[in-house]
C-alpha positions in Angstrom: -14.6 -2.8 -2.7 -11.5 -5.0 -3.0 -8.1 -3.7 -4.3 -5.9 -5.7 -6.5 -3.1 -3.6 -7.9 -2.4 -4.8 -11.4 -1.4 -1.3 -12.5 -0.7 1.8 -10.4 -2.5 3.2 -7.5 -2.1 4.9 -4.1 -2.3 2.9 -0.9 -2.4 5.3 2.0 0.4 7.6 1.3 2.3 5.1 -0.9 2.3 5.2 -4.7 2.6 1.7 -5.8 3.9 1.2 -9.4 3.2 -2.2 -11.1 5.8 -4.1 -13.1 6.6 -2.7 -16.5 4.4 0.3 -15.8 5.1 4.1 -15.2 3.4 7.0 -13.6 4.2 10.6 -14.5 4.3 13.5 -12.1 2.2 16.0 -14.2 0.9 18.3 -11.4 2.5 21.8 -11.7 4.1 21.4 -8.3 5.9 18.2 -9.4 7.2 19.3 -12.7 10.7 20.5 -13.6 10.8 24.2 -14.0 12.7 25.4 -17.2 14.3 21.9 -17.4 15.8 22.0 -13.9 14.8 20.6 -10.6 15.5 18.2 -7.7 13.1 15.4 -7.1 13.2 13.9 -3.5 11.3 10.7 -2.6 11.3 7.6 -0.5 11.3 4.1 -2.1 10.8 0.6 -1.0 11.3 -2.5 -3.3 13.3 -5.5 -4.1 15.1 -4.1 -7.2 15.0 -1.6 -10.0 13.4 1.6 -8.8 13.4 3.7 -11.9 13.1 7.5 -12.5 12.3 8.7 -16.1 12.9 12.2 -17.4 11.2 13.2 -20.6 9.9 16.1 -22.7 6.4 14.7 -22.5 4.4 12.5 -20.2 1.9 9.6 -20.5 3.8 6.6 -21.9 4.9 3.3 -20.3 8.5 2.6 -19.5 9.9 2.4 -23.1 7.1 3.5 -25.4 8.0 3.5 -29.0 6.8 6.4 -31.1 3.6 5.6 -33.1 4.3 5.1 -36.8 1.8 8.0 -37.7 3.8 10.3 -35.5 7.2 9.3 -37.2 5.6 9.6 -40.6 4.2 13.1 -39.8 7.6 14.1 -38.6 9.3 13.0 -41.8 6.6 14.7 -43.9 7.4 18.0 -42.1 11.1 17.6 -42.6 11.7 17.3 -38.9 14.3 14.8 -37.6 13.1 11.7 -35.6 13.5 11.9 -31.8 16.6 10.4 -30.3 18.9 11.1 -33.4 17.1 8.4 -35.5 16.2 6.3 -32.5 12.6 4.8 -32.6 12.1 5.8 -28.9 11.1 9.0 -27.4 14.0 11.0 -26.0 14.5 10.3 -22.4 16.8 9.7 -19.5 16.4 6.6 -17.3 18.0 6.3 -13.9 17.7 3.0 -12.2 18.3 2.4 -8.5 19.2 -1.1 -7.5 19.8 -2.4 -11.0 21.2 -5.9 -11.9 19.6 -7.6 -8.9 20.0 -4.7 -6.7 23.8 -4.3 -7.2 24.3 -1.0 -9.1 23.2 2.3 -10.2 22.6 2.9 -13.9 22.0 5.9 -16.3 20.5 5.4 -19.7 19.7 7.7 -22.5 17.0 6.7 -25.1 17.2 3.2 -23.9 21.0 2.8 -24.3 23.3 2.3 -21.3 25.5 5.4 -20.8 27.0 4.9 -17.3 27.0 2.1 -14.7 28.2 2.5 -11.1 28.7 -1.0 -9.7 30.1 0.1 -6.4 27.4 2.3 -5.0 26.0 0.8 -1.9 23.8 3.8 -1.2 21.9 2.9 -4.3 20.8 -0.4 -3.3 17.1 -0.7 -2.3 15.6 -2.2 0.9 12.7 -4.5 0.7 11.8 -4.1 4.3 11.8 -0.3 4.8 11.7 2.9 2.9 15.0 4.7 1.9 15.2 8.4 1.0 16.7 9.5 -2.2 17.2 12.6 -4.3 17.8 13.2 -8.0 19.0 16.5 -9.3 18.6 17.4 -13.0 20.4 20.5 -14.3 21.2 21.0 -17.9 22.2 17.4 -18.7 23.9 16.8 -15.4 22.1 14.1 -13.4 23.1 13.7 -9.7 21.8 11.0 -7.3 22.2 11.0 -3.6 20.6 9.8 -0.4 19.0 11.6 2.5 18.0 15.2 2.2 18.6 17.0 -1.1 22.3 17.9 -1.4 23.4 15.3 1.2 25.3 12.0 0.5 26.0 12.4 -3.1 26.4 9.0 -4.8 27.3 9.9 -8.3 26.9 12.7 -11.0 26.8 11.8 -14.7 26.9 14.5 -17.3 25.4 14.1 -20.8 27.7 15.8 -23.4 24.7 16.3 -25.7 21.8 17.0 -23.3 18.2 16.5 -24.2 16.4 19.9 -24.3 13.1 20.8 -22.6 12.9 18.1 -20.0 9.7 18.9 -18.0 8.4 15.7 -16.7 9.6 13.1 -14.2 8.2 9.6 -14.1 8.5 6.7 -11.7 8.7 3.1 -13.0 9.3 -0.5 -12.0 10.8 -3.5 -13.7 9.6 -7.1 -12.8 8.3 -6.3 -9.3 6.2 -3.7 -7.6 7.9 -0.7 -6.2 6.4 1.8 -3.6 7.2 5.5 -3.6 6.2 8.1 -1.1 6.9 11.7 0.1 7.4 13.0 -3.4 8.5 16.6 -3.6 10.1 18.7 -6.4 12.7 21.3 -5.2 14.5 23.9 -7.0 17.6 22.7 -8.7 20.6 22.4 -6.4 23.8 24.4 -6.8 26.6 23.0 -8.9 27.5 19.6 -7.7 30.8 17.6 -8.3 30.8 16.3 -11.8 31.7 12.7 -12.8 35.0 12.2 -14.8 34.6 12.5 -18.6 35.1 9.5 -20.8 38.5 10.9 -22.0 39.6 11.3 -18.3 38.4 7.8 -17.6 40.3 6.3 -20.5 43.4 8.4 -19.6 43.2 7.0 -16.1 43.2 3.4 -17.5 39.7 2.4 -16.8 40.2 -0.6 -19.1 38.8 -1.3 -22.4 36.6 1.1 -24.1 32.9 0.4 -23.6 29.8 2.0 -25.0 29.1 3.3 -21.6 31.0 5.1 -18.8 32.2 3.1 -15.9 33.1 4.6 -12.6 36.9 4.2 -12.3 38.4 2.6 -9.2 40.1 5.8 -8.1 36.8 7.6 -8.3 34.9 5.1 -6.2 35.1 7.3 -3.1 33.6 10.8 -3.7 35.8 13.7 -2.6 35.5 14.4 1.1 33.2 17.2 2.1 34.3 20.5 3.5 34.4 20.8 7.3 31.0 21.6 8.9 30.4 25.2 9.8 29.9 26.5 13.3 26.1 26.8 12.6 26.0 23.1 11.6 27.9 22.1 14.7 25.6 24.1 17.0 22.5 22.6 15.4 23.8 19.1 15.7 24.6 19.7 19.4 21.1 21.1 20.0 19.4 18.2 18.3 21.4 15.6 20.4 20.3 17.3 23.5 16.5 17.5 22.7 14.1 16.6 25.5 10.4 17.2 25.9 11.3 20.1 28.3 13.5 21.8 25.8 12.0 21.2 22.4 9.4 24.1 22.7 12.1 26.6 23.5 14.2 25.4 20.6 11.2 25.8 18.3 10.7 29.4 19.3 14.4 30.1 18.6 14.3 28.4 15.3 11.2 30.4 14.4 13.2 33.6 15.0 16.2 32.3 13.0 14.1 31.3 9.9 15.2 30.5 7.2 18.8 29.9 8.4 17.6 27.3 10.9 14.8 25.7 8.9 16.3 22.2 8.9 16.8 22.4 12.7 13.2 23.5 13.0 12.0 20.6 10.9 13.8 18.1 13.1 12.5 19.7 16.2 8.9 19.6 14.8 9.2 15.8 14.2 10.7 15.4 17.7 7.8 17.3 19.3 5.3 15.2 17.3 6.8 11.9 18.3 6.9 13.0 22.0 3.7 15.1 22.0 2.2 13.4 25.1 5.3 14.0 27.2 5.7 17.7 25.9 2.0 18.4 26.9 2.5 16.8 30.3 6.0 18.2 31.1 6.0 21.6 29.4 2.5 22.8 29.0 3.6 26.5 29.3 6.2 25.9 26.5 3.6 24.2 24.3 1.2 27.1 24.8 3.8 29.7 23.7 4.3 28.0 20.4 3.1 29.9 17.3 0.0 28.9 15.3 2.1 27.8 12.4 4.5 25.7 14.5 1.8 23.9 16.4 -0.1 23.3 13.2 2.9 21.5 11.6 3.2 19.4 14.8 -0.5 18.4 14.7 -0.3 17.6 11.0 2.6 15.2 11.4 2.0 11.6 10.6 4.3 10.6 13.6 2.1 12.3 16.3 2.1 9.8 19.2 -1.1 10.9 21.0 -4.7 10.0 21.0 -6.8 12.6 19.1 -8.9 13.4 22.1 -5.8 14.3 24.0 -4.7 16.4 21.1 -7.9 18.2 21.2 -7.4 18.9 24.9 -4.0 20.2 24.4 -5.3 22.6 21.6 -8.0 23.9 24.0 -5.4 24.5 26.6 -3.1 26.3 24.0 -6.0 28.5 22.9 -7.0 29.1 26.6 -10.4 27.6 26.3 -10.7 25.2 29.2 -13.8 23.2 30.1 -14.8 25.9 32.7 -14.3 29.0 30.5 -17.6 31.0 30.5 -16.7 33.7 27.9 -14.4 34.3 25.0 -12.7 37.4 26.5 -10.4 35.2 28.7 -8.9 33.3 25.7 -5.2 33.8 25.1 -5.4 33.1 21.4 -8.0 34.6 19.0 -10.7 32.4 17.3 -9.0 32.7 13.9 -5.9 31.0 15.3 -8.0 28.2 16.8 -9.8 27.7 13.5 -6.5 27.0 11.8 -5.7 24.2 14.3 -9.1 22.5 14.5 -9.0 20.9 11.1 -5.6 19.3 12.0 -7.3 17.2 14.7 -8.6 13.8 13.3 -12.0 13.6 14.8 -13.2 10.6 12.6 -10.6 8.5 14.5 -12.0 9.2 17.9 -14.2 6.7 19.7 -17.8 7.5 20.2 -17.3 8.4 24.0 -14.5 10.8 22.9 -16.7 12.5 20.3 -19.4 12.8 22.8 -17.0 14.5 25.3 -15.9 16.9 22.6 -19.6 17.7 21.8 -20.1 18.5 25.6 -17.1 20.9 25.6 -18.0 24.5 25.9 -16.2 25.4 22.7 -18.6 23.2 20.7 -21.5 25.7 21.3 -19.2 28.6 20.2 -17.4 27.3 17.1 -19.4 26.5 14.1 -16.2 25.0 12.5 -15.9 22.5 15.3 -19.5 21.5 14.8 -18.9 21.0 11.1 -15.9 18.8 12.0 -17.9 16.8 14.5 -20.6 16.4 11.8 -18.1 15.1 9.3 -17.0 12.5 11.8 -20.6 11.5 12.2 -21.1 11.2 8.5 -18.0 9.0 8.3 -19.6 6.7 10.9 -22.8 6.6 9.0 -21.0 5.7 5.7 -18.9 3.0 7.2 -19.9 -0.3 5.8 -21.8 -2.5 8.2 -21.6 0.0 11.0 -24.6 1.5 12.7 -24.7 5.3 13.1 -23.4 6.8 16.3 -26.7 8.8 16.5 -28.5 5.5 17.1 -26.0 4.4 19.7 -26.2 7.8 21.4 -30.0 7.6 21.4 -29.9 4.1 22.7 -27.7 5.0 25.6 -29.9 8.0 26.6 -27.5 10.6 25.6 -28.4 13.6 23.5 -27.9 13.7 19.7 -25.3 15.7 17.9 -26.0 19.6 18.0 -27.3 21.4 15.1 -25.2 24.2 13.8 -25.3 27.1 16.2 -24.3 30.7 16.0 -21.1 31.7 17.7 -21.0 33.5 21.0 -22.1 37.1 20.8 -18.7 38.6 21.3 -18.4 41.2 18.5 -14.7 40.6 17.8 -14.9 36.9 17.8 -18.1 37.0 15.8 -16.4 39.1 13.1 -13.3 36.7 13.2 -15.5 33.6 12.8 -17.4 35.3 9.9 -14.2 36.1 8.1 -13.0 32.5 8.5 -16.1 31.2 6.6 -14.4 32.3 3.5 -11.3 30.1 4.2 -11.8 26.9 2.1 -8.8 25.3 3.7 -10.5 25.4 7.3 -13.9 24.0 6.3 -14.6 20.3 6.1 -16.0 19.0 2.8 -19.6 18.2 2.3 -20.8 14.8 2.9 -21.0 13.8 -0.7 -17.2 14.3 -1.0 -16.4 12.5 2.2 -16.2 9.1 0.7 -13.8 10.3 -2.0 -11.5 11.9 0.5 -11.5 8.8 2.8 -10.5 6.8 -0.3 -7.7 9.2 -1.1 -6.0 9.1 2.3 -2.7 10.3 0.9 -0.9 13.5 -0.3 -1.2 12.5 -4.0 -3.7 11.2 -6.4 -3.6 9.1 -9.6 -5.6 10.6 -12.4 -6.4 8.2 -15.3 -3.9 5.5 -15.4 -0.5 7.2 -15.3 -0.8 10.7 -14.2 0.0 11.9 -10.6 -0.8 15.2 -9.0 -0.2 16.5 -5.6 -3.3 17.4 -3.6 -3.8 20.9 -2.7 -3.3 22.0 0.9 -6.9 21.9 1.7 -7.4 18.5 0.1 -4.4 17.1 2.0 -5.8 18.5 5.3 -9.2 17.1 4.6 -8.0 13.6 3.6 -5.5 13.3 6.4 -8.3 13.5 8.9 -9.3 10.0 7.9 -5.8 8.5 7.9 -4.1 6.7 10.8 -0.9 8.2 12.1 2.4 6.4 11.9 3.4 5.8 15.5 7.1 5.9 16.2 8.9 2.6 17.0 6.3 0.4 15.4 6.9 -1.8 12.3 4.9 -0.3 9.3 3.5 -3.2 7.2 2.3 -1.7 4.0 0.0 -3.5 1.5 1.4 -3.0 -2.0 0.0 -6.0 -4.0 -1.8 -9.4 -3.5 0.7 -11.9 -2.3 3.5 -9.6 -1.4 5.9 -10.1 1.5 5.0 -7.1 3.6 2.2 -8.5 5.9 2.4 -9.6 9.6 2.6 -13.3 8.8 5.7 -12.8 6.7 7.1 -10.2 9.1 6.9 -12.6 12.1 8.1 -15.6 10.0 11.3 -13.7 9.0 11.7 -11.7 12.1 11.4 -8.5 10.3 13.5 -9.7 7.4 16.5 -10.5 9.6 16.5 -14.3 8.8 15.1 -16.7 6.2 11.3 -17.1 6.4 9.8 -20.0 8.2 6.0 -20.6 8.8 5.3 -18.5 11.9 2.6 -21.1 13.0 5.2 -23.9 13.0 7.8 -21.5 14.7 5.3 -20.7 17.5 5.3 -17.0 16.7 1.5 -16.8 16.1 -1.4 -19.2 16.3 -4.3 -19.9 13.8 -7.5 -21.6 15.1 -10.6 -22.6 13.3 -14.2 -23.3 14.4 -13.8 -26.9 13.4 -11.1 -29.4 14.7 -7.8 -29.4 12.9 -7.6 -32.2 10.3 -6.5 -32.9 6.7 -9.1 -30.4 5.3 -8.7 -27.9 8.1 -5.0 -27.0 8.3 -4.5 -23.8 10.4 -0.8 -23.4 9.5 -1.7 -23.2 5.7 -3.2 -19.8 6.2 0.1 -18.4 7.2 2.2 -20.3 4.6 3.3 -19.9 1.1 1.7 -23.0 -0.4 -1.6 -23.1 -2.1 -4.2 -25.3 -0.3 -6.6 -27.0 -2.6 -9.1 -27.8 0.2 -8.9 -25.9 3.5 -12.0 -24.7 5.4 -13.4 -23.9 8.8 -16.5 -25.8 9.4 -19.5 -24.8 11.6 -19.9 -25.3 15.3 -22.7 -24.6 17.7 -22.3 -21.5 19.8 -25.1 -20.0 21.8 -27.5 -22.1 19.9 -26.5 -21.0 16.5 -24.0 -22.4 13.8 -20.8 -20.4 13.9 -17.9 -20.7 11.3 -14.7 -18.7 11.7 -10.9 -18.5 11.6 -8.9 -16.7 14.3 -5.3 -15.4 13.9 -3.6 -14.7 17.3 -0.5 -12.6 17.3 0.4 -13.7 20.9 0.9 -11.6 24.0 4.0 -9.7 22.7 2.4 -8.2 19.7 -0.5 -5.9 18.7 -1.6 -4.7 15.2 -3.6 -1.7 14.0 -5.0 -3.3 10.8 -5.5 -1.1 7.8 -5.6 -3.7 5.1 -6.1 -7.4 4.6 -5.7 -10.1 1.9 -7.5 -13.4 1.5 -6.9 -16.2 -1.0 -9.6 -18.7 -1.7 -8.8 -22.4 -1.8 -9.4 -24.7 -4.7 -13.1 -25.1 -4.1 -16.1 -23.2 -5.4 -17.6 -22.4 -2.0 -17.0 -18.8 -2.2 -17.4 -16.3 0.6 -20.2 -13.9 0.4 -21.1 -12.5 3.8 -18.5 -12.2 6.6 -17.0 -9.9 9.0 -13.4 -9.0 10.0 -13.2 -8.6 13.8 -10.5 -7.7 16.4 -10.1 -8.5 20.0 -7.6 -8.3 22.8 -9.1 -11.0 25.1 -10.9 -13.4 22.7 -14.2 -12.7 24.3 -15.4 -9.3 23.1 -14.9 -8.6 19.4 -15.1 -5.3 17.5 -16.2 -5.2 13.9 -13.4 -3.7 11.6 -15.0 -4.4 8.2 -18.4 -6.1 7.4 -19.1 -7.7 4.0 -22.6 -8.4 3.0 -23.4 -10.2 -0.4 -19.7 -9.5 -1.4 -19.2 -11.1 -4.8 -15.4 -10.2 -5.2 -14.2 -13.8 -4.9 -15.3 -15.7 -8.0 -12.6 -18.1 -8.9 -10.7 -20.9 -7.1 -7.4 -19.7 -5.9 -8.3 -16.0 -6.3 -6.6 -13.3 -4.2 -8.7 -10.4 -2.9 -7.7 -7.5 -0.7 -9.7 -4.8 1.1 -8.7 -1.6 3.1 -9.9 -1.4 6.7 -10.9 2.2 7.5 -13.5 2.1 10.3 -12.9 4.1 13.5 -12.6 0.9 15.4 -9.6 0.0 13.2 -7.6 2.6 14.9 -7.2 0.4 18.0 -4.3 -2.2 18.1 -5.6 -5.7 18.6 -4.0 -9.0 19.4 -6.5 -11.3 17.7 -8.4 -11.1 14.5 -11.3 -13.2 13.4 -13.0 -13.9 10.0 -16.6 -14.8 11.1 -19.3 -16.0 8.6 -22.4 -14.0 9.2 -24.6 -15.6 6.5 -24.6 -18.7 4.5 -23.0 -18.8 1.2 -26.0 -19.2 -1.1 -24.2 -20.7 -4.1 -21.9 -23.0 -2.2 -22.3 -26.7 -1.9 -21.2 -26.3 1.8 -22.8 -22.9 2.7 -21.4 -22.8 6.2 -17.8 -23.4 5.3 -15.2 -20.6 5.3 -12.7 -21.8 2.6 -9.4 -20.1 2.8 -5.9 -20.9 1.5 -4.1 -17.8 2.7 -4.7 -14.9 5.0 -2.5 -11.8 5.5 -3.0 -8.6 7.6 -1.2 -5.2 7.2 -0.9 -2.1 9.3 1.2 -1.0 12.3 2.7 -3.7 14.4 3.6 -2.9 18.0 5.9 -5.3 20.0 6.5 -5.3 23.7 10.0 -6.6 23.0 10.9 -3.2 21.6 10.4 -1.8 25.1 7.6 -0.1 27.0 8.3 3.2 25.1 7.9 3.9 21.5 7.7 0.2 20.5 4.9 -0.6 22.8 1.3 -0.3 21.8 -0.3 3.2 22.6 -1.5 3.7 26.1 -5.2 3.3 26.5 -5.5 1.3 23.4 
């Protein structure tokens, strides 16, 4: 099914808000408690990232009250909302307003305060920026980074709106992406902005209907000197290595909650260097607590193959390949059952899943068998992919095991039976797998404009189908059709560092077709901005059969893990119906990433269409991508033509120029 975001939706872990729309954080964990709270989030966009604060949810950005509601209020003798204003009472905070130049505070649609000299409030169109917004009794504070850090400005309403419970996220004339939404308790009292009387006394200029940050207040007061604890934590973080991070995590666990921030940074470091930690300090890794290791394994930044993660967990638990009984384990089965759901088995290759199946633990753990079955069900549900069972049977290997009873160790049997009641540890039934794979994020949109956070068990289950963000790679996120976030735009602008040029003309990538380049077969058009009225790849004979295809080659310096792609049809009526997206690193052997059979998404000339790429083969970074026609287009005048005007790919881009470390493609990929 294709995706075209004309309203609001979730793409991976990003909440994309369409122009002139709003979504409301209606889940209990995302609401303001007693009219107080601190919302933290990351945002990416060109301009006008907007946060709304209201007494009720569900409306668009500026939704006028219905005439019936206003009449009912008048009949009951109640005053209209907003002191006679026709709009619902609300606060509006706009980051990057006025062409990404200032920070604005509005009340009931009227401008109250504008901060023209707040560089921290400017958005980035190429990367996510972290912000926080604190609301406490009419005082609204905005800052960057972690909640409480880097205060940009605080505006205080002298006549605050009571009973603010809901926060909304909106956009103006362009799509805006939000992620990592979290509602914290309200922060302690923050420095307040000067009152209007103080501003006029300071000579802020002519009186305006809004507050303007005076020149002398452009630089917030300097913060107090850091404490000794802060200095020690900063020194420890600067000296982190794969050999020391496990020791630091154990100390931070003992100092909780004083050292929680230090612990969170150490967990992220351990995730980003997990392979090195497991290789250089296995003893330290095995000494980590279950909760600490679980946080590392659930991190989106884990830089290790899932099979290697499974091996590390087995070593942590004391269950090696040669362990014959459960009595030699150094961690009980209930601890292992908390870690196994954190491993993303659906992302493993067939041979890796077969190796896990042959592990001795697979015969002892019913939970591990269920997780493997979940991965098998995902293979069977993948569009155009044959089931792994068939491939295993064809290769002479045994099929997946049926659910077996645990080993007959009384203590472990009792522990495993008690774990059956833990809903968070069990994978979902197969009928729910497709929904969870479609979720692939920590939040969900219900209806059109209501957002709730997934429960812990739902997040854990959906995360098993989601690719991790490897450190050092460029994250190219699909937000809407024709956006400027894909690999062609990224290479054409060198990551946004220079004006865009067609990457084919600049020699930064190559596009080839099955037919010779000519006036009606223009490879550079697929990576350009201009609409091509007639642009097709015609058939050629390959192995005695007609073959029509387009190939996009990123070159020897780049690899892409593709998780989304967009096509735009040319001006003809020869619409694509049956094709396959493939990936390759040598141009000879191709892996199917997504297969389309009788797909009737494209129905109009010039139409955009986008699809997610979620097969297990898509977890591998590729240099080349091919759109191959696998069946004639039955309604077309030229049934063997692949007609395209534009092609864009999204995902995680690795570059050798970034070094052989974090920026390089994962080893073994």
